C-alpha positions as CSV (number, residue, x, y, z in Angstrom):
1,M,-72.7,-72.2,-49.0
2,T,-73.5,-72.6,-45.3
3,E,-72.1,-71.0,-42.3
4,V,-71.8,-73.2,-39.2
5,D,-70.8,-72.4,-35.7
6,S,-67.2,-73.2,-36.5
7,H,-64.0,-71.7,-37.8
8,H,-64.7,-72.9,-41.3
9,M,-67.2,-72.2,-44.1
10,T,-68.7,-75.4,-45.3
11,Y,-69.9,-76.0,-48.8
12,G,-71.6,-79.5,-48.2
13,Y,-69.7,-82.7,-48.5
14,L,-67.1,-84.3,-50.6
15,Q,-65.5,-87.7,-51.1
16,D,-62.1,-88.4,-49.7
17,F,-59.7,-89.1,-52.6
18,L,-57.8,-91.7,-50.6
19,T,-60.5,-93.5,-48.7
20,G,-63.8,-92.7,-50.4
21,E,-65.2,-91.5,-47.0
22,T,-67.6,-88.7,-47.0
23,L,-66.1,-85.5,-45.5
24,V,-67.3,-81.9,-44.7
25,D,-66.4,-79.7,-47.6
26,T,-64.3,-76.8,-46.5
27,D,-61.6,-74.7,-48.0
28,D,-58.9,-76.5,-45.9
29,E,-60.3,-80.0,-46.9
30,R,-60.2,-79.0,-50.5
31,Y,-56.4,-78.2,-50.1
32,R,-55.9,-81.5,-48.3
33,Q,-57.6,-83.4,-51.2
34,H,-55.4,-81.5,-53.6
35,L,-52.3,-82.6,-51.7
36,A,-53.6,-86.2,-51.7
37,R,-54.1,-86.2,-55.4
38,L,-50.6,-84.6,-55.9
39,L,-49.1,-87.5,-53.9
40,V,-50.8,-90.2,-55.9
41,E,-51.2,-88.7,-59.4
42,E,-48.0,-86.7,-59.7
43,K,-45.6,-88.2,-57.1
44,G,-46.6,-91.8,-57.8
45,F,-47.5,-93.2,-54.4
46,A,-50.1,-95.8,-54.1
47,K,-53.1,-94.9,-52.0
48,E,-52.2,-97.8,-49.7
49,E,-48.9,-96.2,-49.0
50,I,-50.4,-93.2,-47.6
51,E,-52.1,-93.0,-44.2
52,S,-54.4,-90.0,-43.6
53,R,-55.9,-88.1,-40.7
54,L,-53.7,-89.5,-38.0
55,K,-54.0,-87.8,-34.6
56,I,-51.7,-87.1,-31.6
57,E,-53.4,-86.3,-28.3
58,T,-51.7,-84.2,-25.7
59,L,-52.8,-83.0,-22.3
60,F,-50.6,-80.3,-20.6
61,A,-51.6,-77.7,-18.0
62,G,-55.2,-78.8,-18.2
63,R,-55.2,-78.2,-22.0
64,F,-56.3,-81.1,-24.2
65,V,-55.2,-80.7,-27.8
66,L,-55.8,-83.0,-30.7
67,S,-53.1,-82.5,-33.3
68,R,-53.9,-83.6,-36.8
69,I,-51.3,-85.3,-39.1
70,D,-52.7,-85.1,-42.6
71,F,-50.5,-87.7,-44.4
72,L,-47.9,-90.3,-43.4
73,I,-46.1,-92.1,-46.2
74,R,-44.8,-95.6,-45.6
75,L,-42.8,-97.6,-48.1
76,A,-42.3,-101.3,-47.3
77,G,-43.9,-100.6,-43.9
78,R,-41.4,-97.9,-43.0
79,P,-42.6,-94.4,-42.2
80,L,-40.5,-92.1,-44.2
81,L,-42.4,-88.9,-44.8
82,L,-44.9,-86.9,-42.7
83,L,-46.9,-84.1,-44.4
84,R,-48.9,-81.6,-42.5
85,Y,-51.2,-79.0,-44.1
86,G,-51.9,-75.6,-42.7
87,P,-53.2,-72.3,-44.2
88,G,-51.0,-69.3,-44.4
89,S,-47.3,-68.9,-43.7
90,L,-45.2,-72.1,-43.8
91,V,-42.6,-70.9,-41.3
92,T,-45.3,-71.0,-38.6
93,R,-46.1,-74.6,-39.4
94,Q,-42.5,-75.9,-39.3
95,R,-42.0,-76.5,-35.5
96,P,-45.3,-78.4,-34.8
97,A,-44.8,-80.5,-37.9
98,L,-41.2,-81.5,-36.8
99,A,-42.5,-82.3,-33.3
100,A,-45.2,-84.6,-34.9
101,A,-42.6,-86.3,-37.0
102,R,-40.5,-86.9,-33.9
103,V,-43.2,-88.4,-31.7
104,L,-45.8,-90.0,-34.0
105,D,-44.0,-93.4,-34.5
106,P,-42.8,-94.9,-31.2
107,Q,-40.1,-96.9,-33.1
108,G,-38.3,-93.8,-34.3
109,V,-38.4,-90.3,-35.9
110,I,-40.0,-90.1,-39.3
111,P,-37.0,-88.8,-41.3
112,L,-38.7,-86.3,-43.7
113,T,-41.2,-83.7,-42.7
114,V,-43.2,-81.6,-45.3
115,V,-45.3,-78.5,-44.4
116,S,-47.7,-77.2,-47.0
117,N,-50.4,-74.6,-47.4
118,G,-51.6,-76.3,-50.6
119,Q,-49.9,-73.8,-52.8
120,D,-46.3,-74.1,-51.5
121,A,-44.3,-76.6,-49.5
122,E,-41.1,-77.0,-47.5
123,V,-39.3,-80.3,-47.1
124,M,-37.3,-80.6,-43.9
125,D,-34.9,-83.0,-42.3
126,S,-36.8,-84.1,-39.2
127,Y,-33.6,-84.5,-37.1
128,S,-32.0,-81.1,-37.8
129,G,-35.2,-79.1,-38.6
130,K,-33.4,-77.6,-41.6
131,V,-35.4,-76.9,-44.8
132,V,-33.8,-79.1,-47.5
133,A,-36.1,-78.1,-50.5
134,Q,-38.9,-75.7,-51.2
135,G,-42.1,-75.9,-53.4
136,L,-44.7,-78.5,-54.2
137,G,-42.4,-79.9,-56.9
138,A,-39.8,-80.6,-54.2
139,I,-41.9,-83.0,-52.3
140,P,-40.1,-86.3,-53.1
141,A,-41.7,-88.6,-55.7
142,R,-42.1,-92.2,-54.8
143,W,-39.0,-93.1,-57.0
144,E,-36.9,-90.5,-55.3
145,L,-38.0,-91.7,-51.8
146,R,-37.1,-95.3,-52.8
147,Q,-33.6,-94.1,-53.9
148,Q,-33.1,-92.3,-50.6
149,E,-34.7,-95.0,-48.5
150,A,-31.4,-96.7,-47.4
151,A,-30.0,-93.4,-46.2
152,L,-33.1,-92.4,-44.3
153,E,-33.0,-93.6,-40.7
154,N,-35.8,-94.0,-38.3
155,R,-33.5,-93.3,-35.3
156,P,-35.2,-93.3,-31.8
157,L,-35.8,-89.8,-30.3
158,P,-33.1,-89.1,-27.7
159,A,-34.0,-89.8,-24.1
160,G,-35.9,-87.0,-22.5
161,Q,-37.0,-85.5,-25.8
162,R,-40.6,-86.9,-26.1
163,E,-42.3,-84.8,-23.5
164,P,-40.8,-81.5,-24.8
165,E,-41.9,-82.4,-28.3
166,L,-45.5,-83.2,-27.2
167,R,-45.6,-79.9,-25.3
168,I,-44.7,-78.1,-28.5
169,L,-47.6,-79.7,-30.3
170,N,-49.9,-78.8,-27.4
171,A,-48.8,-75.2,-27.5
172,F,-48.8,-74.7,-31.3
173,D,-51.9,-76.7,-32.0
174,Y,-54.1,-75.2,-29.3
175,E,-57.2,-73.5,-30.8
176,A,-58.9,-70.6,-29.0
177,C,-62.3,-69.4,-30.1
178,C,-62.9,-65.8,-31.0
179,A,-64.1,-65.2,-27.4
180,G,-60.8,-66.5,-26.0
181,D,-62.3,-69.6,-24.5
182,P,-61.0,-73.1,-25.5
183,C,-62.9,-74.7,-28.3
184,A,-65.1,-77.6,-27.3
185,L,-63.4,-80.8,-28.6
186,P,-65.6,-83.9,-28.7
187,R,-64.6,-86.7,-26.3
188,A,-61.8,-84.5,-24.8
189,P,-61.1,-85.5,-21.2
190,E,-61.2,-81.8,-20.2
191,G,-63.1,-80.3,-23.2
């Protein structure tokens, strides 16, 4: 086990379950890998239906923030479910995950949002923000998502709502180091 100048303990490297890529082995990455396996092995999604490690960049008030989207599930090319991992309390993860689901796809809102800490999960309606189911078992399986697919709409975000949602991502996903200064983000315009 090695400590690095970071917010995470690293244990070496691991192979990404979805892509085979070599990644830094951290506690958070282990939970992400657990969720990827759950989506494929228990929920029945094909690896090709899951996009991982997507990013949304925001810059407001001189603060550049890179928001991570852990998983996006597409069926027949349609984005239907966004899943964000975050350690700790799920309620603190809800609002930025909803913002991501509302702005990630320029064609329309991703209808279902899931937040998970790797041990629990909440499934939310991306339009209303309401929690519709709880627990890892409540994450829809592929067959369930196929059954719901016709009723799930990718409606465009209402006019004027994109910037407020991006601001929410910027505020919630901003990381400050222990000293209170912004973390150095590689290739950040102002990092």
